[in-house]
Structures are given as structure tokens and as C-alpha cells.
N, C-alpha and C positions, 0 to 999 in steps of 0.2 A: 731216640731214633724214630724217624717217620717211616712207617710201613705203608708202601703203596701196593695195593692189590689191583692189578689191571686185568680185566677179563674180556675176552672176545676172540675172534678168529680172523687173523690177518689175511686169510685166503677167501674171505667173504666180503669184499669191498668195504663198505663203511663200518662193518663190524670190527675192523681193525683200527678205526679212528681213535677209540679210547686208548689203545695201546700206544699210539703215536703221542697222544696228549700226556700219558703217564711218563713216557721217556723224557719229555720236555720238562715236566714237573720235577722229576728226579734230578735232571741236570741243573736246574735252577737252584734247588735246595743244596745240592752238593757243591755248587759254585759258591754258595754262602757259607760253606764250611760245616753244614749239618750232616749228621749221619742219616743215610737213607738206605732202606732195603726195598727193592722193587721185585715183586713176584708177578709173573705173567702166567695166567691160566685160561683155558677155554671156557670154563664155567666155575662158579663157586661151589665148593664142596665142604662138608663138615670138618674135615681135618685141618682146614685153615684156621679154625678156632685156636689151635695151639700156637700158631704164629702170632695171632692177634694178642694173645695173653702173654707173649714173650716179655721177659723181665725188662728189657731195654726199650720196649715200644712205648713212646709217649703220645703218638697220634697215628690214626689209621685213615688212609684215603683210598676208597674204592673208586675205580675209574672204569667206565663202560660207555657204550654207545646206546642211545635210545632211538627207536624208530619214530619218525615224524613225517606227516604229510601236510602239516599246516605251514603256510608261508610265514606266519608270525612266530613260529617256533624254530628259531634259527640261531640260538645262542647256547653256550655252555652253561649248564645249570649246576649249582652247588647246593646240596641239601644236608644239613646236619643230621646225624643218625644217633640213635640210642638203642640199647637192647630191647627187643620186643618179643616177649615170651608168648604173646597172644597169637603170633603168626604160626602157621603150621610148621613144625619141625621136620618137614619131609626129608627123607633121605634120597629122594628121587632126582630128577633131571635138574631142578632149579632150587637153589637155596638162596634166600634173600640176605642181603648184608646185615639187616637187623637181627635175623635169626643167628647168624654167625657171631654177632656180638653177644647175644644171649647165651649161646653155647660157651663162648670164652668166659663169660662171667660165671656161669653155673659150674663149668667143669674145671676151670683153672684159677679163677680169681674170686675171692669171697665177697668183696664189696663193690668194686667198680671196674670198668674197662676203660681203656684210653679213649679220649674224644675221637669221634669218627665222622667222616663226611662221605657222601656219594657225589661224585662228579660225573656228569653225563654229557656226551657230545651228541648233537642231533645228527641223525643219519637218514638217508633217503634210499640208498641202494644196498641190497644185501645178497646179491647174486654171487656167482663164482668169479673171482678175480682179485687182484691185489691193488687195484686203483681205488683211491678214496675220492668221494665226490667233492665237487667245489663247495657244496653246502657245508659239509663237515670240516673241510680244510679252512674255509672262511670263518667258521665259528671258532675254531681253535686259534687262528691268527688274531681275530678280534678280541677274544678273551684275554690274551696276553697284552694286547696293545691298548685296550680301553682301561684307563686308570680307575674307572668306577665299576669294573666288572666284578662279579662275585668271585671269579677265579683269582683275580689279582688280590682281592681282600684275603682270600684263603691263603695264598702264598705268603703274604705279609704276616698274617696272624700265626701261621704254623712256624714261621721262622722264629717267632718268639716262644711259642708253646714247646717246641722241640728242645729248647734249652732248659726247660724246667724238669727236674728229676721226677720220675714216677713214684707216687706214694706207695708204701707197702700197706698191708692190712692192719698193722699196729700203729699207723699214723706217722711213721718216720719215713724219710726219703731213701730210695734206693739209688745208688750211684752206678 
């Protein structure tokens, strides 16, 4: 199963763009017959580590909006993630995706966590409102339309990865 963790606030303009993108990703993978669980949260919290370590999870995709002011930073970005125990395991306002992976590995899984990616949409407006900027909407549209986009490659690759059973700690596959 692909676990999508979308975070942001759909009442803060572009902060909701990642949520829109996550819904589209879930729809695509579900249309391909893949199991998908989508979680929508306003911010990442340590308790999400239990979901990441879930027995059926074969891949995790974090989806968010990143602030940009650069005219050249107008595309959806996809970054592979791995657990990072060097990051501050803060219990405060912001927990990084890499730290959640480290929590999942340390607290629930002995050897490895599912492969994970951070997908971010560029955003320029974060005031109060439900309207997403043309910059963010255009980036989402282009990411799905451009055959060479990082997002299209991730969609294709995860369509394959999600079909592979997650290994257990003793080396055998869980079904």
C-alpha cells in the first residue's frame, strides 16, 4: 500500500496546494488498482511514525507546499528520503519527514522503513483564503502533463514498487 501524508492548511491559499496534488496522486494510483491510504494533516507529528511503520505500507509519499519567490522555482519537486537520526527529534511545532522515518525505524521496525519521497509544490501566497495561486496550479498541471517530470517518474515507479511485498525483519515477505 502507498501511504500518502499530505500536510498543509487549505484555508491559507497556496498552503493547500500540496493537499490538491496529494488527492490527484491518490486518484491516479487507485485508478491503477493500487492500494492507497491518504492522510491529511496540518503539520507532521511524531504519532505518524506508527502509520509509516504499518505492516502493509510499501512506500510513503509526503506532499507539501514550499514557499518560493524565485521565478525559476516553478515546478513540483520530488526528493527521495531516508531516516535521519542526526536531525533534531523535536516534539515541537515542526517535525521533518526524515525524522518521522527515523522514529518509525527506531520504534516500530528493526531494520528498514519503506522507501519514501517528499513531493513539494511551489507556492507564492500564504494569506487567508481558499484560492490557490496560478503559480501552484500551473506547477501541478505541468508535473502531470510533462512526460519527463520528476512526478511522472515517481508515479510510474511507485506503481511498480507498491506491488512488491514489504520484507519482514527475518528476510521473508509479508503479504
